[in-house]
C-alpha positions as CSV (number, residue, x, y, z in Angstrom):
1,M,95.5,-83.0,23.3
2,R,96.1,-79.3,24.3
3,G,99.2,-77.5,25.9
4,P,99.7,-77.0,29.8
5,G,97.3,-73.9,30.5
6,V,95.4,-73.9,27.4
7,P,91.8,-73.6,27.4
8,R,89.3,-75.8,25.3
9,A,88.2,-73.7,22.4
10,A,84.6,-72.8,22.3
11,G,82.3,-74.4,19.5
12,R,85.5,-76.8,18.8
13,G,84.9,-78.0,15.6
14,R,81.7,-76.8,14.5
15,A,82.0,-73.4,14.5
16,A,85.6,-74.0,11.8
17,A,82.8,-75.5,9.7
18,R,80.2,-72.3,10.1
19,H,79.1,-70.5,6.7
20,H,81.4,-67.4,6.4
21,P,79.1,-65.8,3.9
22,R,81.9,-62.4,3.6
23,C,84.6,-64.7,2.2
24,T,83.0,-66.1,-0.5
25,P,83.1,-65.9,-4.0
26,G,81.7,-62.8,-5.1
27,R,80.2,-61.4,-1.1
28,G,82.5,-59.5,-0.9
29,R,82.1,-55.8,0.3
30,A,84.2,-53.1,-0.8
31,G,86.9,-52.1,0.9
32,P,88.9,-48.6,1.1
33,P,90.2,-47.3,-2.1
34,A,93.6,-48.3,-3.5
35,S,96.7,-45.9,-2.0
36,P,100.0,-46.2,-3.1
37,L,101.3,-46.1,0.4
38,P,100.4,-47.4,3.6
39,G,98.7,-44.7,6.3
40,P,100.7,-43.2,8.5
41,G,102.0,-45.0,11.3
42,R,102.0,-48.1,9.3
43,W,105.6,-48.9,10.2
44,A,104.9,-48.2,13.9
45,G,103.6,-51.8,14.8
46,S,100.1,-51.0,13.7
47,E,99.0,-54.5,13.1
48,G,98.4,-54.6,9.7
49,N,97.9,-51.6,6.7
50,G,94.7,-49.8,6.2
51,A,95.5,-48.6,3.2
52,G,94.4,-50.7,-0.2
53,A,96.3,-52.6,-2.8
54,G,98.2,-49.4,-4.5
55,R,99.5,-49.9,-8.1
56,A,101.2,-46.3,-8.5
57,A,104.8,-46.3,-10.3
58,A,106.4,-46.1,-6.9
59,E,104.9,-49.0,-5.5
60,R,106.0,-50.8,-8.7
61,T,109.4,-49.5,-7.8
62,M,109.8,-50.5,-4.8
63,L,107.9,-54.0,-5.2
64,G,109.5,-54.5,-8.2
65,G,112.2,-56.7,-7.4
66,G,114.2,-54.6,-5.0
67,W,113.7,-50.5,-4.7
68,R,116.6,-49.9,-7.2
69,S,117.3,-46.8,-5.9
70,L,116.1,-44.1,-3.1
71,G,116.1,-41.7,-6.3
72,T,114.2,-43.8,-8.6
73,A,111.5,-43.9,-6.3
74,L,111.4,-40.8,-5.0
75,A,110.6,-40.1,-9.3
76,A,108.4,-42.1,-9.5
77,L,106.3,-41.0,-6.3
78,G,106.1,-37.9,-7.6
79,A,105.5,-34.2,-5.6
80,G,101.6,-35.3,-5.1
81,A,102.6,-38.5,-3.2
82,L,105.6,-37.2,-1.3
83,L,103.2,-34.5,0.0
84,R,100.5,-37.2,1.4
85,A,103.5,-39.2,2.5
86,G,103.9,-39.8,6.3
87,P,107.4,-40.0,8.1
88,A,106.8,-43.5,8.2
89,Q,106.3,-44.3,4.8
90,L,109.9,-41.5,3.9
91,R,111.8,-43.7,7.1
92,A,110.9,-46.9,4.7
93,L,112.2,-45.3,1.7
94,F,115.3,-44.1,3.6
95,L,116.1,-47.1,6.1
96,H,115.4,-50.0,3.5
97,S,119.2,-51.4,3.8
98,E,118.4,-51.5,7.9
99,H,115.6,-53.9,7.5
100,E,117.3,-55.7,5.0
101,Q,119.4,-57.2,7.6
102,R,116.7,-59.1,9.1
103,K,117.5,-62.8,9.2
104,S,115.8,-65.7,7.2
105,K,115.0,-69.2,8.6
106,T,113.9,-72.2,7.5
107,V,111.8,-74.4,9.3
108,T,112.1,-77.8,8.2
109,Q,110.0,-80.8,8.8
110,A,110.4,-84.4,7.5
111,N,107.2,-83.6,5.1
112,M,107.0,-80.2,4.3
113,K,109.6,-77.3,4.6
114,V,109.0,-73.4,5.5
115,E,111.5,-70.6,4.7
116,V,110.8,-67.9,6.2
117,L,111.4,-64.1,4.2
118,P,111.5,-60.9,5.8
119,A,110.0,-57.7,3.8
120,L,109.8,-54.3,3.8
121,T,110.2,-53.0,6.9
122,D,108.3,-55.5,9.7
123,N,106.3,-57.8,6.8
124,Y,107.4,-61.9,6.2
125,M,106.8,-63.4,3.3
126,Y,106.8,-67.9,3.1
127,L,107.6,-69.8,0.7
128,L,106.1,-73.2,1.9
129,I,107.7,-76.3,0.3
130,D,106.6,-80.4,0.1
131,E,109.7,-82.2,0.3
132,E,108.0,-85.1,-1.5
133,T,107.1,-83.0,-4.5
134,K,109.2,-80.4,-4.4
135,E,106.1,-78.3,-5.4
136,A,105.8,-74.5,-3.8
137,A,104.1,-72.0,-3.0
138,I,104.1,-68.7,-1.5
139,V,102.1,-67.0,1.0
140,D,102.0,-62.6,0.4
141,P,104.6,-62.5,-1.8
142,V,105.1,-58.5,-1.7
143,Q,109.2,-58.8,-2.8
144,P,109.0,-61.0,-5.8
145,Q,112.6,-61.2,-6.3
146,K,113.6,-62.1,-3.2
147,V,110.5,-64.9,-3.5
148,L,112.3,-66.6,-6.7
149,D,115.6,-66.1,-5.3
150,A,114.4,-68.1,-2.6
151,V,112.9,-70.7,-4.7
152,K,116.5,-71.1,-6.9
153,K,118.1,-71.5,-3.6
154,H,115.7,-74.5,-2.7
155,G,115.6,-75.9,-6.1
156,V,111.8,-76.3,-6.3
157,K,108.8,-75.4,-8.5
158,L,106.9,-72.5,-7.3
159,T,103.2,-73.6,-8.3
160,S,101.2,-71.1,-6.1
161,V,100.4,-67.5,-4.7
162,L,98.3,-67.9,-1.4
163,T,97.3,-64.5,-0.8
164,T,96.1,-63.5,3.0
165,H,94.2,-60.7,2.2
166,H,94.7,-57.1,-0.3
167,H,96.7,-55.1,2.0
168,W,99.0,-53.7,-0.1
169,D,101.8,-55.2,2.0
170,H,100.7,-59.0,1.1
171,A,99.4,-58.6,-2.0
172,G,101.1,-55.9,-3.6
173,G,103.7,-57.8,-5.3
174,N,101.5,-60.3,-6.8
175,E,101.1,-58.9,-10.5
176,K,104.5,-58.5,-10.5
177,L,105.3,-62.2,-9.5
178,V,103.0,-63.5,-12.3
179,K,105.0,-61.7,-14.8
180,L,108.4,-62.9,-13.9
181,E,107.1,-66.6,-13.1
182,T,104.3,-67.5,-15.4
183,G,101.6,-70.0,-15.0
184,L,100.9,-69.4,-11.2
185,R,98.0,-69.7,-9.5
186,V,96.8,-67.0,-7.6
187,Y,94.1,-67.6,-4.6
188,G,93.0,-65.0,-2.8
189,G,89.3,-64.5,-0.5
190,D,88.4,-60.9,-1.9
191,S,88.5,-59.7,-5.6
192,R,90.7,-56.9,-4.2
193,V,93.7,-59.2,-4.3
194,G,96.2,-58.4,-7.8
195,A,96.6,-60.8,-10.4
196,L,93.9,-63.4,-8.5
197,T,92.9,-66.5,-10.2
198,Q,90.9,-68.3,-7.8
199,K,88.6,-66.8,-5.6
200,V,88.4,-69.2,-2.0
201,S,86.0,-69.9,0.3
202,H,85.8,-71.1,3.7
203,L,87.1,-74.7,4.3
204,M,88.2,-75.2,0.2
205,S,90.7,-77.5,0.2
206,L,93.7,-76.6,-2.0
207,K,97.1,-78.8,-3.0
208,V,101.0,-77.4,-3.0
209,G,102.5,-80.9,-4.2
210,S,101.5,-83.5,-1.4
211,L,100.3,-81.3,1.2
212,N,96.7,-80.6,2.2
213,V,95.9,-77.2,2.6
214,K,92.8,-75.8,4.0
215,C,91.2,-72.4,3.1
216,L,90.0,-70.7,6.8
217,C,87.6,-67.8,6.3
218,T,88.4,-65.4,9.5
219,P,87.1,-61.7,8.3
220,C,87.7,-58.9,10.9
221,H,90.8,-57.1,9.5
222,T,89.9,-57.5,5.8
223,S,85.9,-58.7,5.0
224,G,87.7,-61.4,2.8
225,H,90.8,-62.5,5.1
226,I,91.6,-66.2,4.8
227,C,94.3,-67.6,7.0
228,Y,95.7,-71.5,5.3
229,Y,95.9,-74.7,7.4
230,V,98.4,-77.2,5.9
231,T,99.1,-80.6,7.0
232,K,100.0,-83.5,5.2
233,P,98.2,-86.9,5.1
234,N,98.9,-90.0,7.2
235,S,101.4,-87.2,8.9
236,S,102.0,-87.0,13.2
237,E,104.0,-83.6,12.6
238,P,102.8,-80.3,13.4
239,P,100.7,-78.6,10.6
240,A,101.1,-75.3,9.8
241,V,98.8,-72.5,9.7
242,F,99.8,-68.3,7.6
243,T,97.7,-66.2,9.7
244,G,98.6,-62.7,7.6
245,D,97.1,-60.3,10.0
246,T,94.6,-61.9,12.2
247,L,96.5,-63.2,14.3
248,F,100.1,-62.2,15.2
249,V,102.2,-63.6,18.1
250,A,100.7,-62.6,21.3
251,G,98.1,-59.9,19.2
252,C,95.9,-59.7,16.0
253,G,94.9,-57.4,13.4
254,K,93.2,-54.3,13.8
255,F,89.0,-54.2,12.8
256,F,89.5,-52.4,10.1
257,E,86.7,-54.2,8.5
258,G,84.9,-56.2,11.0
259,T,83.8,-56.7,14.8
260,P,85.2,-57.8,17.9
261,E,82.2,-61.0,17.3
262,E,84.1,-61.6,14.4
263,M,87.4,-61.4,15.7
264,Y,86.9,-63.6,18.6
265,R,85.3,-66.7,15.9
266,A,88.2,-66.1,14.0
267,L,91.0,-66.7,17.2
268,I,88.7,-67.8,19.4
269,E,86.7,-70.6,17.1
270,I,88.6,-71.0,14.0
271,L,92.4,-70.7,14.7
272,G,91.9,-72.0,18.6
273,S,90.0,-75.4,17.6
274,L,93.6,-76.1,15.2
275,D,95.8,-78.6,16.5
276,P,97.4,-77.0,20.0
277,E,100.7,-77.5,17.9
278,T,100.2,-75.7,14.7
279,R,103.1,-74.0,13.8
280,V,101.5,-69.9,13.1
281,Y,103.3,-68.5,10.2
282,C,102.3,-64.3,11.0
283,G,102.3,-61.7,8.7
284,H,104.4,-58.9,10.4
285,E,107.2,-58.8,13.0
286,Y,105.4,-57.3,16.3
287,T,106.2,-59.1,18.7
288,I,108.0,-57.3,21.5
289,N,105.3,-54.8,21.5
290,N,102.2,-57.1,21.4
291,L,103.9,-58.5,24.5
292,K,103.8,-55.5,26.5
293,F,100.9,-55.3,25.7
294,A,100.3,-58.2,27.1
295,R,102.7,-57.4,30.1
296,H,99.7,-54.3,30.3
297,V,97.1,-56.4,30.5
298,E,98.5,-59.0,32.8
299,P,101.1,-57.8,34.8
300,N,101.3,-61.0,37.0
301,N,101.7,-62.9,33.4
302,I,104.5,-65.6,34.2
303,S,104.2,-66.9,30.6
304,I,104.3,-63.7,28.7
305,Q,107.3,-62.2,30.5
306,E,109.5,-65.3,29.5
307,K,107.8,-64.5,26.2
308,L,108.7,-61.0,26.0
309,A,112.4,-61.7,27.5
310,W,113.2,-64.5,24.6
311,A,111.8,-62.1,21.6
312,K,114.0,-59.2,23.1
313,A,116.9,-61.8,22.5
314,K,115.7,-63.0,19.1
315,Y,115.2,-59.5,17.7
316,D,118.7,-58.6,19.1
317,S,120.3,-61.0,17.3
318,G,118.2,-60.3,14.5
319,E,116.4,-63.7,13.7
320,P,112.5,-63.5,13.9
321,T,110.3,-64.9,16.9
322,I,108.1,-66.9,14.2
323,P,106.7,-69.4,14.1
324,S,104.6,-69.6,17.7
325,T,102.3,-72.2,18.6
326,I,98.4,-72.5,19.1
327,A,98.9,-73.7,22.4
328,E,101.4,-71.1,23.1
329,E,99.2,-68.0,21.7
330,F,96.4,-69.2,24.6
331,T,99.2,-68.8,27.2
332,Y,99.9,-64.9,26.9
333,N,97.9,-64.0,24.0
334,P,95.7,-61.8,25.5
335,F,93.0,-61.4,22.4
336,M,93.4,-65.4,22.8
337,R,93.0,-65.0,26.6
338,V,89.6,-63.4,26.5
339,R,87.9,-65.6,28.3
340,E,89.7,-65.3,30.9
341,K,89.2,-63.5,34.5
342,T,92.0,-61.7,34.0
343,V,91.8,-60.1,31.3
344,Q,87.9,-59.8,31.9
345,E,88.9,-58.0,34.8
346,H,91.8,-55.6,33.2
347,A,88.7,-54.7,30.6
348,G,86.2,-54.4,32.9
349,E,84.1,-56.6,31.6
350,T,82.6,-60.2,32.0
351,D,81.7,-61.2,28.5
352,P,84.7,-62.2,26.5
353,I,83.4,-60.5,23.0
354,R,82.9,-57.3,25.0
355,T,86.1,-57.8,26.7
356,M,87.7,-58.5,22.7
357,G,86.3,-54.9,22.2
358,A,87.8,-53.7,25.0
359,I,91.2,-54.2,24.9
360,R,91.4,-53.9,20.6
361,K,90.7,-50.1,21.6
362,E,93.2,-50.1,24.5
363,K,95.9,-51.4,22.1
364,D,94.5,-48.9,19.2
365,N,95.8,-46.2,21.8
366,F,98.4,-48.0,23.4
367,R,101.7,-45.9,24.0
368,V,104.2,-48.5,23.6
369,P,107.0,-48.4,26.4
370,K,110.6,-48.6,25.9
371,D,111.5,-51.0,28.8
């Protein structure tokens, strides 16, 4: 059943089964060249990193169990990389201790547990635990040592890596992790994913203990982006979906390798067709800035105003604003509300796909207000 005020997703059920050639083995198109650091502005809420899965010594230093020291990281970067680095990258080096204050969070259900692990400045990794078998998978393990510490804390066996996409701030820890923890299966939808052992395609099913994991191909942010939908057979508890940089709380990722039509299909026809109570675990903590843009699009939307006040309180206490639900996203996320008249009027469009393109372009140039 749909949540209050939630429109029925177009093509429910049928669209989710549509073939996505860009995510099938061997057919993802080439992406941007590898880079040791993200592009300028990455840490300013830029909805996903446009850089490649860099393999420079600096990145290995930063991701291999934590940044050992600023001096080590700077030495590894070298003069050339420092000259190319923008303010955001250097800020990340100097303010590592600041973002280490972000709190982790455990979401516990009878059948599955999700440990929300903050990483870098605004990323999230997720340790997915099957309570029945104590088997676990990690989503986007950019900081391997933090992952292994969480595995030890919960006393579980890590068997799998679920990679949403190849960008370094999601897949950049894969190669280090498989060296620290041998025998891991590394899944992803793109040959650019580091340490990949199995390339997945749309609707392929995996197992994490007794949990079912369905791969959902959502190309746009990258051509090989995968979301992972997790259910427990014969359970009435809410499912979970790990959306990487496709769907954020109140937002979506930039269209680096795709089109408005592809993002519409990803958000409305695929993710929007999931159980409305599905818990959404996204790749970044962009909630407040996303909601400020949503408020700009729909200034009279009470759901946006209430969610923004809630998110500010969470942020002030250092707590994650994750997870949301699919039902909630339909009430305040402008990119999932492109069929709504209020959003279309703001965009000056009457077609939902053109509306998607218009508000994405506007968001890319949006100056976030301080309030």
